[in-house]
C-alpha positions in Angstrom: 10.7 3.0 -18.6 10.4 4.2 -15.0 8.6 1.9 -12.7 5.8 3.4 -10.5 6.3 3.5 -6.8 3.5 2.9 -4.3 4.0 3.9 -0.7 2.5 1.6 1.9 1.9 2.2 5.6 1.5 -0.9 7.8 0.0 -0.6 11.3 -1.7 -2.7 14.0 -5.4 -2.5 14.7 -7.4 -4.9 16.9 -5.1 -8.0 16.3 -4.7 -7.3 12.5 -1.9 -5.8 10.5 -3.4 -3.2 8.2 -1.7 -2.5 4.9 -2.7 0.8 3.4 -1.7 1.9 -0.1 -1.2 5.7 -0.1 -1.3 6.7 -3.8 -4.6 4.8 -3.9 -6.9 4.7 -0.9 -6.9 0.9 -0.8 -6.4 -1.2 2.4 -6.4 -4.8 3.4 -5.3 -6.8 6.4 -3.3 -9.9 7.5 -3.0 -11.6 10.8 0.8 -12.0 10.8 3.4 -9.4 10.0 5.5 -11.9 8.1 2.5 -12.3 5.6 2.6 -8.6 4.6 4.9 -8.9 1.6 3.1 -11.8 0.0 -0.3 -10.2 0.7 0.8 -6.9 -0.9 2.0 -8.6 -4.0 -1.3 -10.5 -4.3 -3.3 -7.3 -3.7 -1.5 -5.4 -6.5 -1.7 -8.3 -9.0 -5.4 -8.9 -8.2 -6.3 -5.3 -8.5 -4.4 -4.8 -11.7 -6.0 -7.9 -13.2 -9.4 -6.7 -12.3 -8.9 -3.4 -13.9 -7.5 -4.9 -17.1 -10.5 -7.2 -17.3 -12.9 -4.3 -17.3 -10.7 -2.3 -19.7 -9.4 0.4 -17.3 -5.9 1.4 -16.2 -4.7 -0.2 -13.0 -6.2 1.5 -9.9 -8.5 3.6 -12.0 -11.0 5.5 -9.8 -9.0 5.3 -6.6 -8.2 8.6 -5.0 -5.1 9.1 -2.8 -5.4 8.2 0.8 -6.4 10.8 3.4 -3.6 12.9 5.0 -3.6 10.9 8.3 -2.2 7.9 6.4 0.5 9.9 4.7 1.5 11.5 8.0 1.7 8.0 9.6 3.9 6.9 6.8 6.2 10.0 7.3 6.6 9.4 11.0 7.0 5.6 10.8 10.4 4.6 12.2 10.6 1.1 10.7 11.5 1.2 7.1 11.2 -2.1 5.2 13.2 -3.1 2.1 11.4 -2.1 -1.1 9.3 -4.8 -2.6 9.5 -5.3 -6.4 6.5 -6.9 -8.0 6.7 -8.9 -11.2 3.6 -9.2 -13.3 2.7 -12.5 -14.9 2.7 -12.5 -18.7 -1.1 -12.0 -18.8 -0.6 -8.6 -17.1 2.2 -7.2 -19.2 -0.3 -4.9 -20.9 -0.6 -3.0 -17.6 2.9 -1.6 -18.1 5.7 -1.8 -15.6 4.9 -3.4 -12.2 5.1 -1.1 -9.3 7.8 -1.0 -6.6 6.3 -0.9 -3.1 7.9 1.2 -0.3 6.4 -0.1 2.9 7.0 1.4 6.4 5.7 -0.1 9.7 4.2 2.4 12.0 4.2 2.1 15.8 1.2 4.4 16.1 -2.3 4.3 14.6 -3.2 6.9 12.0 -5.9 8.4 14.2 -3.3 9.1 17.0 -0.8 10.6 14.6 -3.2 13.3 13.6 -4.3 14.0 17.2 -0.6 14.4 18.1 0.1 16.8 15.3 -2.9 18.9 16.2 -1.6 19.1 19.8 1.7 20.5 18.6 
């Protein structure tokens, strides 16, 4: 079975590191860059558990992120090693755990779109 992939853009905003899932318009934040990986794992497991509890597929109802976040991901220079998540036994019914492909952006998504309009 093919594991799903979730692309994640990570960027700074007012002293926080924002982690934004692209396939699902879902974001969260951490104070330290070194906390991103553990936080992403927790976010995915918690959302999957919440969906299973109410009887829906993981990330049901989430639309893809707006274009500015995808564009930020595309231009991000820092690629981070993929993160493989392992679901605990209670979440096995959700199917294969996703693989996360994070990239760290040096520019805020609002500035990426402004720059692309100027071109």
